[in-house]
N, C-alpha and C positions, 0 to 999 in steps of 0.2 A: 752160375751158370757152369757146369761141369765143362771139361778138358773138350769131350766128345760134343756137347752142344756148342762150342765155341768153334769148332772145325767145322761142324756141318752149317754154321752160319755164314763162314767166311766162303765155303765151297757154294753154298746157294748164290752168296752175292756175285762169286765171279762168274757160275754158269749163267744166272741170270743177266748180267752184263755181256755175256757172250751171246746171248741169244737177243737181247733188246738193244744192245748198243748202249750210248751215253743215257744216263739217268743220275737224276738229283737222289739227297739222300731222303726225300718225302715217298718219292717214287718207290723207291727201293723198301723202305720201310712197309709202304701198305701193301707192297707184293708179299713179303714175307713174313708179316704178322709182326715185326719188332719193333720197338718204341724207335723214332728217329736218333735219340742220343745213342743209344748201344749199335744202332747201323754206322753211324759217323765216327765212333770208336774202332768199329770193324774197318771200317775205310781208312782212315788215317794208319791202321797197323799194315793192312796191304799195298798203300802208296808207299809204305816207309821199306817194304819188302821188295818193292819193285813191281808188283804185281798189276797196280792199276796207274792211271795218271787221272790229272783233274785241270780243269779249265774252269775260268769265271765267265759266265754269261750276263753280261748286262742286260739289265730290265730297266722298263720306264722310270720307275721310282724305287728307292728302297737300295738295300744292299744288291751287290752282283750276286746272281746263284750259280754255286760250285754244282758239276756237272763230273760224273766221273764215268771211265772207259777203261777196256782192259787196254796195258802196256804191250808192246811189241813182244816181250819174254812172256807174258800170261797167253798172248794170241799163239804164238808158236806151242805153247804146252797144251792147249786146247785144241790145236788144230791138225792132232797127229792121225786123224782118221780123213780129214783131206788131204794130207799128204799121201798116204796109202795109195787113193783113189788115183792122185795125180800119177803117182808111179805105176801103177796098172795101166793107165792111159798113154803114158810115154813110151814104154815098152815098145807095142806093136805100132805106134808111129815112127818110133828109129828104125824099125825093122822093115816099116814101108816106104823108106827114104830111099832116093832112086840112086843106082849105082854112082853115076856120075856127078860126084858133089865137088870135084875139083876146082877150085877158081871163085868157089860161092864163099861170101864171108860168112862167118859165125851167126852175125845178126839174120840174115835169109834163112839159115837152117832151122833157127829159134821159133822165127816168125812160122816157119811153114810145119814146124814138129807142133807148135802151139794151135796152129789153125785146126791140125789134124784130132788135136784134145778137145777143140771146141765142138767139133763135128762128134766125138764120142759121145760128150756129154748132151747133145742134143739128140742124137740118136737113141740114147738109152731113156730119155724121158719123151720122145716126141710122141707117144701112145696116149699119154695123159695129157698132153696140150693139143684138144681137137677142137675147141670152141669155133664158132663160126664168125665171131665178130671178135674184133679186136679185144675189147674190155675180157671177153671170157678167158681169150690166149691170156691176157697180161695177169690174170687173177691165177689159172692156172700155173703158169710158168713163175709167178713166185712161189706157188706151192711146191712144185717140184725142186727148184734150185734153193730156197731156202735149206733143203737137205745137203746139198753141196757145199752151204756155205757162202754161195753169192750173192743172194739177194734177203733181205729182210722186211722190206714192207714197199709200199707203194701209194703215191697219192695223185688223184685228180688235180691238173693244176690248171683246166679250162681247155686250151686248145693241144693241151698234150698231157702223158702221164710221166711222174717223175718218180722212178723207180731207183731203190739205194737198198745199200749194204751198211751196216754200222762196222764191220771188221773186215780184215782182210783173211781168207783161208789160205791163202801161201804167201805171207808177208818177207818172208827174206828172201825166197824165190822172185817176187816181183819187184822188189829192190834191186834185184840184179837185173833184170829183163824186162821191158814193155810189153813184151809177147804175153807174159802171164793175165797182166789185166787186159789186153786187147782179144785174148781169150773168151775172157769173163764175158765183155762184150756180144763178140762173135756169138756164143752160146746161146746168148739171151734173143740176138738176132735171128738167129736160124729157129728158134722156136717160134717166136712172133711172126715170123714172116714180114717185117718190116722192119725200116732203117732205124737204128739205134746209136745214139751220139751219147759218148761216154764225155762228161764234163768233169768230174773230179773224181781223184783214188785216194784211198790211203796211203798207198806207197808213194805217192807225190807230196803226199803232205796234209792233204785233206782230213776233216773231221769223219768222212766217209766217203764211200764210192756210191756215184751217182750218175745216174742214166736218164737220157730223157727220149720219150716216144713219142712223133705226132701222131695224132687222132687222125682217123681215115676220114677221106672227105666224104666218101659216100659208101654204101653196101659193096663190100669186095674192091674198093679202090683206095691204096694207101696214097696218103698226101705225099706231094712231092718238095725237094727243097730241102735246106738244113734246117736244123732245128735251132731254136733260140738257145743263147748259152746262158745261162742260170748261176749265181751263186748257190751258197748252202743255206739260204735264206726259207726258211719251208711256209708255203703258202698254199692256199687253195684247201680241197676238204680231203681228208684220208679216203683211199678206197680200199684200202685194207692192210693187212699188218701179218706176221707170223707170231703167233702168241704159243 
């Protein structure tokens, strides 16, 4: 295999993990059409270079399954477009801050800034999220927010929808302020028009960002009450994903 082919294969692996999140060797090999042994060698090198991290997932029987995902460094490298969008939205949000900010904490101001960012994201995509039913809006929201790096897939888990993102579009910013993660949740909520609960985040150490949306009680009526807090276990039937 030539040097260009090696670089191309590694670039494909990084891009695939950025789009799909955690994957096993077999999943990656099937997707890019390379042998599992070859993929494993590339992954080992990428892990050694600090571009990927791996974890062992225990199964019922046999050896644990190794799953690979982008490291924080790799996510930052692949998130330049997302940061450009964030900066473009923060500028007008800063300009619209009220003149009287004396006495307000920095945390309060950050919350207000990112609340406006959430509205900017929702306003930009609102025309594409026009479904009359919640399942329609969930699918449409998944589609538009995948381009923002906010959502990756959604699962129909019975009484609620579980929306997930395998990575973090603003990992370093999210590590500094919770307002960044809150803005993602708020943007989803504004587009769906129903309450959204944020369960786990990559910034807080989770394997993914996860949100729960309770299904409507009836036509046009959103269910009330808090959503059940679930762990990272994946159950239910997939509703769809971004491929």
